[in-house]
C-alpha positions as CSV (number, residue, x, y, z in Angstrom):
1,X,-7.7,73.9,-186.7
2,X,-8.8,70.4,-186.2
3,X,-7.1,67.9,-183.7
4,X,-5.8,65.5,-186.7
5,X,-4.5,68.4,-188.6
6,X,-2.8,69.8,-185.9
7,X,-1.1,66.5,-185.1
8,X,0.0,66.0,-188.8
9,X,1.5,69.4,-188.7
10,X,3.5,68.6,-185.4
11,X,4.6,65.4,-187.2
12,X,5.9,67.1,-190.1
13,X,7.6,69.8,-187.9
14,X,9.2,67.0,-185.9
15,X,10.7,65.2,-189.0
16,X,11.8,68.6,-190.4
17,X,13.7,69.2,-186.9
18,X,15.2,65.5,-187.1
19,X,16.4,66.2,-190.6
20,X,17.8,69.6,-189.8
21,X,19.7,68.0,-186.7
22,X,21.3,65.3,-188.9
23,X,22.0,67.8,-191.6
24,X,24.2,69.9,-188.9
25,X,25.6,66.8,-187.1
26,X,27.0,65.9,-190.6
27,X,28.9,69.2,-191.1
28,X,32.0,68.7,-189.3
29,X,33.7,71.6,-187.6
30,X,37.5,71.1,-188.0
31,X,39.7,73.2,-185.6
32,X,43.4,73.6,-185.5
33,X,45.9,76.2,-184.9
34,X,47.8,76.4,-188.1
35,X,47.5,79.6,-190.2
36,X,45.5,79.8,-193.3
37,X,48.8,80.5,-195.4
38,X,50.7,77.3,-194.3
39,X,51.1,73.7,-196.0
40,X,49.7,72.5,-192.6
41,X,46.5,74.1,-193.6
42,X,46.6,72.9,-197.1
43,X,46.4,69.3,-195.7
44,X,43.3,70.2,-193.5
45,X,41.8,71.7,-196.9
46,X,42.5,68.2,-198.4
47,X,40.4,66.6,-195.7
48,X,37.5,68.8,-196.3
49,X,37.2,68.0,-200.0
50,X,38.1,64.4,-199.5
51,X,35.1,63.8,-197.0
52,X,32.8,65.5,-199.0
53,X,34.1,63.2,-202.1
54,X,34.1,59.9,-200.3
55,X,30.6,60.5,-198.8
56,X,28.9,61.7,-201.8
57,X,28.2,65.0,-200.3
58,X,26.3,63.5,-197.4
59,X,29.2,64.6,-194.9
60,X,30.8,68.0,-195.1
61,X,33.5,69.8,-193.1
62,X,34.4,73.4,-192.4
63,X,37.7,74.4,-191.9
64,X,38.6,76.8,-188.7
65,X,42.4,77.7,-188.5
66,X,44.4,79.8,-186.3
67,X,42.5,78.6,-183.1
68,X,39.1,80.2,-184.2
69,X,37.2,77.8,-182.0
70,X,39.2,78.7,-179.0
71,X,42.3,77.7,-177.4
72,X,43.4,74.1,-176.7
73,X,41.6,73.4,-173.5
74,X,38.5,75.2,-174.9
75,X,38.5,73.0,-178.0
76,X,39.3,69.8,-176.3
77,X,36.3,70.5,-173.9
78,X,33.9,71.1,-176.9
79,X,35.0,67.9,-178.6
80,X,34.4,66.2,-175.3
81,X,30.9,67.5,-174.9
82,X,30.0,67.0,-178.3
83,X,30.1,70.4,-179.5
84,X,32.8,70.3,-181.9
85,X,33.4,67.5,-184.4
86,X,37.0,67.3,-185.1
87,X,40.3,69.0,-183.5
88,X,43.8,68.7,-184.6
89,X,46.4,69.4,-181.8
90,X,49.6,68.4,-180.4
91,X,50.2,65.0,-178.9
92,X,51.8,66.8,-175.8
93,X,48.8,68.6,-174.9
94,X,46.9,65.1,-174.6
95,X,49.3,63.4,-172.4
96,X,47.2,63.8,-169.3
97,X,44.5,61.9,-171.1
98,X,46.7,59.3,-172.4
99,X,50.4,58.8,-171.0
100,X,51.5,56.8,-174.1
101,X,51.7,60.0,-176.1
102,X,54.6,60.8,-173.7
103,X,56.9,58.5,-175.7
104,X,56.7,60.8,-178.9
105,X,58.1,63.7,-176.9
106,X,61.1,61.6,-176.1
107,X,64.3,63.3,-177.3
108,X,65.9,61.9,-180.6
109,X,63.2,59.4,-180.7
110,X,63.2,59.3,-184.3
111,X,66.0,59.6,-186.8
112,X,64.1,60.6,-189.8
113,X,60.7,61.1,-191.5
114,X,60.4,57.3,-192.3
115,X,60.8,56.4,-188.9
116,X,58.0,58.5,-187.6
117,X,55.8,57.1,-190.4
118,X,56.6,53.5,-189.3
119,X,55.7,54.0,-185.7
120,X,52.8,56.5,-185.9
121,X,51.2,55.0,-189.0
122,X,51.6,51.6,-187.8
123,X,50.6,49.2,-184.9
124,X,52.3,51.4,-182.4
125,X,50.6,54.5,-183.3
126,X,47.3,52.8,-183.3
127,X,48.2,51.5,-179.6
128,X,48.7,55.0,-178.7
129,X,45.5,56.3,-180.2
130,X,43.7,53.4,-178.4
131,X,45.0,54.9,-175.2
132,X,42.5,57.7,-175.4
133,X,39.7,55.4,-174.5
134,X,37.5,56.9,-171.7
135,X,38.5,60.4,-172.7
136,X,35.3,61.1,-174.7
137,X,37.7,61.7,-177.7
138,X,38.7,59.2,-180.5
139,X,42.0,59.5,-182.2
140,X,41.7,58.8,-185.9
141,X,45.4,59.3,-187.1
142,X,48.6,61.1,-186.5
143,X,49.3,64.6,-188.6
144,X,52.9,65.6,-189.3
145,X,54.1,68.7,-187.9
146,X,57.7,68.1,-188.4
147,X,61.1,68.1,-186.5
148,X,62.3,70.7,-184.2
149,X,65.8,72.1,-185.2
150,X,68.1,74.4,-183.4
151,X,69.3,78.1,-184.3
152,X,71.6,80.5,-182.4
153,X,73.5,83.5,-182.7
154,X,76.8,82.3,-181.4
155,X,78.5,79.6,-183.1
156,X,77.7,76.3,-185.1
157,X,76.5,73.5,-182.9
158,X,77.9,70.2,-184.2
159,X,78.9,68.3,-180.9
160,X,77.9,68.2,-177.5
161,X,80.3,70.5,-176.1
162,X,78.9,73.4,-178.4
163,X,75.8,73.6,-176.1
164,X,77.7,74.7,-173.1
165,X,77.1,78.2,-171.9
166,X,74.4,78.8,-174.4
167,X,70.9,79.8,-173.6
168,X,67.8,78.5,-175.5
169,X,64.2,79.6,-175.3
170,X,62.0,76.4,-175.0
171,X,58.6,75.5,-174.4
172,X,57.6,75.1,-170.6
173,X,57.2,71.3,-170.7
174,X,59.5,69.6,-168.6
175,X,60.9,67.2,-171.2
176,X,62.2,70.3,-173.1
177,X,63.6,71.9,-170.0
178,X,65.4,68.6,-168.8
179,X,66.8,67.8,-172.3
180,X,68.5,71.2,-172.6
181,X,69.7,71.0,-169.1
182,X,71.1,67.5,-170.1
183,X,72.8,68.8,-173.1
184,X,74.7,71.5,-171.2
185,X,72.5,74.4,-172.1
186,X,70.6,76.9,-170.1
187,X,66.7,76.4,-170.9
188,X,64.7,79.6,-170.6
189,X,60.7,78.7,-170.9
190,X,59.1,81.7,-172.7
191,X,55.7,82.3,-174.5
192,X,56.2,82.0,-178.3
193,X,55.0,85.6,-179.1
194,X,58.1,87.0,-177.1
195,X,60.8,84.8,-178.9
196,X,61.7,87.0,-181.8
197,X,62.4,90.1,-179.5
198,X,64.2,87.8,-177.0
199,X,66.7,86.8,-179.7
200,X,66.9,90.3,-181.3
201,X,68.2,91.6,-177.8
202,X,70.3,88.5,-177.0
203,X,68.1,87.6,-174.0
204,X,68.4,84.2,-175.1
205,X,71.1,83.0,-177.6
206,X,68.9,80.4,-179.5
207,X,65.5,78.7,-179.8
208,X,64.3,75.4,-181.1
209,X,61.3,75.2,-183.6
210,X,60.7,73.5,-187.0
211,X,62.5,75.1,-190.0
212,X,58.9,76.4,-191.2
213,X,58.8,78.5,-188.1
214,X,62.1,79.9,-188.3
215,X,61.6,81.0,-191.8
216,X,58.0,82.2,-191.5
217,X,59.0,84.2,-188.2
218,X,62.2,85.7,-189.8
219,X,64.4,84.2,-187.1
220,X,67.2,84.3,-189.6
221,X,67.2,88.1,-189.2
222,X,68.7,87.6,-185.7
223,X,70.2,84.1,-185.8
224,X,73.0,83.1,-187.8
225,X,73.4,79.3,-187.1
226,X,71.3,76.5,-187.9
227,X,71.6,73.0,-186.7
228,X,69.4,70.4,-188.4
229,X,69.3,68.5,-185.4
230,X,66.0,66.9,-185.6
231,X,66.1,66.4,-181.6
232,X,62.3,66.5,-181.1
233,X,59.4,65.3,-183.1
234,X,56.0,67.3,-183.3
235,X,53.3,65.0,-183.7
236,X,49.7,66.2,-184.0
237,X,46.5,63.9,-183.3
238,X,43.5,64.0,-185.6
239,X,40.7,63.7,-182.9
240,X,36.9,63.3,-183.2
241,X,34.4,63.7,-180.6
242,X,33.3,60.4,-179.3
243,X,29.8,61.6,-178.4
244,X,29.6,62.6,-182.3
245,X,31.4,59.3,-183.1
246,X,28.8,57.2,-181.5
247,X,25.9,59.0,-183.1
248,X,27.3,57.9,-186.7
249,X,26.7,54.6,-188.5
250,X,29.3,52.2,-189.6
251,X,29.4,53.8,-193.4
252,X,29.8,57.2,-191.9
253,X,32.6,56.1,-189.7
254,X,34.5,54.4,-192.4
255,X,34.0,57.3,-194.7
256,X,35.6,59.9,-192.0
257,X,38.3,57.5,-191.3
258,X,39.1,57.1,-195.0
259,X,39.3,60.9,-195.6
260,X,41.3,61.3,-192.4
261,X,43.8,58.7,-193.4
262,X,44.2,60.1,-196.9
263,X,44.8,63.6,-195.4
264,X,47.4,62.3,-193.2
265,X,49.4,61.3,-196.1
266,X,49.0,64.3,-198.2
267,X,49.7,66.4,-195.0
268,X,53.0,64.6,-195.1
269,X,53.7,65.5,-198.7
270,X,52.7,69.0,-198.3
271,X,54.9,69.6,-195.0
272,X,58.0,67.8,-196.0
273,X,58.1,69.6,-199.4
274,X,57.8,72.7,-197.5
275,X,60.3,72.1,-195.0
276,X,62.9,71.2,-197.9
277,X,61.9,74.7,-199.4
278,X,62.4,76.4,-196.0
279,X,65.9,74.7,-195.5
280,X,66.9,76.1,-198.9
281,X,65.7,79.3,-198.3
282,X,67.5,79.7,-194.8
283,X,70.7,78.4,-196.2
284,X,70.7,80.9,-199.4
285,X,68.4,83.9,-198.8
286,X,68.4,83.7,-195.1
287,X,72.2,83.5,-195.1
288,X,72.2,80.9,-192.4
289,X,75.1,78.6,-191.6
290,X,73.7,75.2,-191.9
291,X,75.0,72.2,-190.1
292,X,74.1,68.4,-188.8
293,X,75.5,66.3,-186.2
294,X,78.0,63.9,-187.3
295,X,77.2,60.3,-186.3
296,X,80.0,60.3,-183.8
297,X,78.9,63.2,-182.1
298,X,75.3,61.9,-181.9
299,X,76.7,59.0,-179.8
300,X,77.7,61.6,-177.2
301,X,74.5,63.6,-177.4
302,X,72.4,60.6,-177.1
303,X,74.3,59.3,-174.0
304,X,73.7,62.8,-172.5
305,X,70.0,62.9,-172.7
306,X,69.5,59.2,-171.7
307,X,68.6,60.1,-168.0
308,X,65.8,62.2,-169.5
309,X,64.7,59.2,-171.6
310,X,64.9,56.7,-168.6
311,X,62.8,59.3,-166.4
312,X,60.1,59.3,-169.2
313,X,60.0,55.4,-169.7
314,X,58.0,54.2,-166.9
315,X,57.4,50.5,-166.2
316,X,54.0,50.8,-167.7
317,X,55.3,52.3,-170.9
318,X,58.3,50.2,-171.4
319,X,56.7,47.5,-173.4
320,X,55.4,50.0,-176.0
321,X,58.7,51.9,-176.0
322,X,60.6,49.0,-177.0
323,X,58.1,48.3,-179.6
324,X,58.4,51.7,-180.8
325,X,62.3,51.6,-180.8
326,X,62.1,48.4,-183.0
327,X,59.6,50.0,-185.6
328,X,61.6,53.1,-185.7
329,X,64.9,51.2,-186.4
330,X,63.3,48.8,-189.1
331,X,64.3,48.8,-192.7
């Protein structure tokens, strides 16, 4: 083989390797923790179709539900290292990278779905996402995971005094423990897989989760009373790897952002329709007694958790918290 021919072969091989690398980089691995049968996953599938559509097939995506790419810590590490392109995970899991996300977990921070949209899809939400600077992750938008509601096996909860003496399984994060203590209940941190058995054996009286979880995990079989409390909102962050993001041109970034924003809106449609279906199911086929807090009861409840709120809103977070309150209450 002559030297010029050898060089030509090397050049062609190098170009082929570059094309292969670019093609691989443009196939986005999308990791999340929803199961394939959920409306949440439908929103991710919408993104998969949308990115291929807006990019004319130049960018594709593969959906990896149910933690197939690893747990939260593993996927966050892969994202930061550029080994995974996209992750959708709870804002609570990202507080150590961005304290601004702590404001989302404030008890009773949002009155309804419209309030969450005004905050998280507006300037306040963008400020929160911008707080990820320096984490090797870029936040593109917020995905809806619904409000957490209360169930228990003892009696209806319609006012502050109804919490007294009840034990609730809670997430182990301090905000949830402190909130239930402030309400007069006994919080019991517990891994999620143990919850059904704990409810069935009356190890705990109740739990708090989105209505979809109460339905899909059959909690209605061992719980009689449901309070549509909306005491905590569960936001997910649509993250993209910063090393990967920096490798894209402006057009590619715009296409991915467009697809993510569209998916965020579709996700809300899917999730909120499913929540209403779950609420109807639990009240009819699930035979649960469904109640809500009266406005006068909420005054007492909000006052009870105010010390928790004050402990979460640091001086550094106060300006954004006040902006968030204004946006949440705006008409």
